[in-house]
N, C-alpha and C positions, 0 to 999 in steps of 0.2 A: 152909417157907412154903407155904401152900395155893394152888396154881396155879388151882384152880377159882374161888376167891374173887377172884383177880386178873382172870381172864377175865371173870367176871360183872361186875366193876366197869367194864371196858372196854366191854362190851356196854351197860350202863346209861348210861354217858357218851355213847356214840354215839347212843342213842335220845334223850337229852336235847338234844343238839346238833341232831338232825333235827327235834325238835319246836319248838325255839327258832328255828331258821333254815330253815324249809320251803322258801322260795323258792330256795335254793341246791341243793336236792337233788331237787326235783320236776321232772318233764318239763314243758317250757314248754307252756302251754295253747294250744289253737287260737284264733286271733283270731276274734272275733265282732263284731257291731255293738255289743253292750254293752261289750265290752272296749275297743273303738276309742273309744267315747264318753268313756271315762275318760282317754284319752291326749290328747284334743283340747285345744288352748289355749283360754283363756277367749274367748268370742265377742265380736266388736266390736259397737258400737251398730248398725252397718249390717246385720250378719249376723243380728241379733235381729229385724229387720223382717220381716214376712210378705211375701215377694216376690210372692205370687199376688194381692195387692191392686193391683198395677200393671196397666195395660192390656196385653191380649194383642196381640203384634205378629205372630205367626205361629201357625197351628193347622191341624192335619189330623187328623180322627177316622176316616178311612178308610172312611167310608160310601160314598165314591166315590174312585176312584184313577186318576190319569192320570200316565203316565211319558213324558217328553219324550225319545223315542228318537232323534229326528233333530236334537236340539239347536237348535230354531228356534221353539218356541212358549212359552207362559207357564205350563206345568205346574209343579206344585210340586217335581217330583223329576226328577233325571237318573240314568242307570244306570252311570255310570263317572266317572273323574276328568277333567274336561273341560279345565281350564287345564293340567294336567300332560300331557294327551293320552295317557293310559295306561289300560289295563284290568286291570292287576294291579300289585302292589307288588314290584318286582324286588329291591330292597334287603332286603326281608324274606323272599325266596325263596318268595314266594307263587306257587302254581301253579294258582290258580283265575282263569280269564278271566271278568271281569265282563261279563255280557251281558244280553240280554233276549229276549222271544219273537220279536222281529223280526230279531235279529242273525243274519246268514248266513255270516260268516267269508269264506273264499275259495272255498267250494263253491257258493255261490249259493242255499243252502237253509238255513232255520233248524232247529235241533235240535228245537224243539217242546217243550222242558221247561219246566214251570211255575215259573220262577225268582221271579216276582212274582205272588202269588196273593191276590186279594181274596176274603174269605169272606163269607157271608151274615150273619155276626155283627158286621160292621163293623170287622173287623181285616184286616191284611195279613200274609201269610206270605212271608218270604224264604227261599230254599232253595238248597242246593248240592248238585251231582251229580258223579258220574263221567261223563266224556265217553266214549262207546263207542269202542273202539280203531279201528275202521274209519272213524270220523269225525274223528279227531284231527288229521290233516294239513290237513283243511279249516279247522280252528280253530287254526292256527299251532303245532300240536304240543302245545297244553295238555291235560293229562290230566283237568282238572276245570273246572267252570264254576259260577258263583254269582251270585245276585241281590243287587245293592246299590242303595241309594237315597241321594241327596244333595240338599241344597238350594243347591248351588253357584251355580246360575243364577237362583234365585228369591228367596233370602233369606240375609241375613247380619246380624249385629248386634254392636255393642260393648256388653258388659256385659248385665245382665238375668238372668232366671231361666229355665233351660232344663229341660224335663221330658219324659221319655219313659216310657210304660208298655209293658212288654214282658215276654216270657218266652222262654226258650231251650229250645225243644221237644225238640231232639235235637242233642247235641254229644258227639262221641266222638273217638277217637284221630286226630290230624291235622287237627282242626277248630279254628278260632279265630274268634269273633265279637266285634265291637267296635261300641259306640255312642260316637261321638267328634266333636270339633270341629277344623277346620282354618282357617288364615287365608284370607280372601277374596282377597287379592292373589296367592295361589299360592306363597308362600314356605313354608319348613319348616325348623326348627321356628319357632314353637311348635306344640304339639298338646296338646289336652285329652282324656283318655280318661275318659268318664263311666262306662262299665262295659264290661268285657271278661270273656269266659268262654273257657277253653281246654280242649280235649278230654281232656288228660291229667290235669286237675283239674276235672271238670265241675260239682263243687258248690261251687266257689269263685268269687267275684267279685274283680276287680282294678279299681282306679282309678289314674290316673297323670297326670303333667304333664310333658311333654317341653319342654326348653328352659328349665326353671326354674333360677334361680341356684344352687339347692341341688342336690346330686350325684344323690340317689336319691329320687324321689317316689312310687315304686310302693308301693301298699298292697294287701294281699290279706287276704281274710276269708271265713269260711264263709257261703254264701248262706243266708239265713233261709228255712226250709221248702223248700230246694232251689232250683236255678236254673230248674226246669221250671214253677214256679209264677209267678203274676203279680207283678211288682215295679214300683215307680216309681223311676226314676233321675233325680235332680235335680242341677243345677249352678247354684249362686247366685254370680254373678260381679259384683263391684262394683269401683270404683277402688281400694278398700282391700284386699279379701280375695277369695279363691275358696273356696267350700265345696261339697263333694260330699255328696249325701244319698242314702240308700236307704230307701225306704218311710218317708220323713219324718225319718229319723235321720241325724245328721251322722256320716260316717265319715272325713272328712279335711278339714282347713282350712289354708291357707297364705296368705301375703301375695301379693297380685296382682302379676304380672310381665308381663301382656300388655296392649297399648294399641291393638289393631287389631281390626276386625270379624272375626268367625268365622262359619263355616256348619256345618251338621250333616251327618254321614255315619253310615249304618248299613251295615256291610259284613262279609262273610266273607272269611277267608283259609283256604286249605287247603294243607297240606304245607309250611308256612313254618318259619322258624327256631324259633319258640316252640313250636308244637304238634307239630312233627316230621311224619313221613310217615304217611299212613293205612296200616292194616295189615288183616289178615284179621278183626280184632275191630271195625273201623270200621263204623258203621251208616249207611246212605244212605236218603234224603237227609239232610243236616244242615239244621236249620230254626230260624228265629227268628220269633216272631209279635209284631206291634206293634199296640196298641190305639189309642194316640194319641201325638201330638207337640204340645207347647205351649211357646211362648216368650213370656215376659213382658218388657215394656220395663223398663229401669232408669231411675228418676228420682231426682234429687238430693233428699235429705231437706230439707223445708222448714224454714227458720229461724223460730223463734218471735219474734214482735214483743213489745214491752214490755207490751202489754195482755194477752198469753197467759202471761206469766210467773207 
């Protein structure tokens, strides 16, 4: 028997199987917005409505910026978690003290780092820095500090369309930025992560829903044109569904499971469980730039009367 003929037959059979069943042999493709769109369930009638037609309930375009550092005035933003009374997320092993230009720690003097910087272009840059070693004892031993903003004292809402236009200017090893929503009553979970970027995968976006009845709601995908470019991150929340959008494209949709008002947070974590520790490759400062924040009200769809049928 000619063994070369048998060997050739096996090779040809293998090629035929590979051609007929490519999905079983090819390496899984990286998730993109386009592939995520194919995986989404059919949209509900509510989610097909253009949410931007509803009135704007909250808006900041950062042509002016005021931070409520003393937690007593009516500014749009506060620089830490007021109800929780904390300036970092201990359970996440976050090592960045959330501060501002007036915060003095125990030493009686501010660090003078531009954690919240309004630009001449009508944007806001949030930054995270290493605290110089000779100042760390004055700042409760924290090795890092970061600028955070939250509408905890100024605005919260049940349902509606939330949109943030932002870009992640510098994210490297040990850095983690999040645009997220928390309950106004101070409980946790639930939590909605509109967008996250982590330093060990700086060209990926993550969206998530903590406290959902389903076990794992984390979705990751390649950032279109990179995370350093401008993107709009949207969250369309109705009594029926929750829909995450990036640049107007749906990347995730689930049944709604939250029935309490939420507020917006934009914040850094440094050296936490997810991003790991900064190292010699880490670039400082880490920065996120925001162009605007808009939140539209949710209104119940109007029922048609007999004359409109």
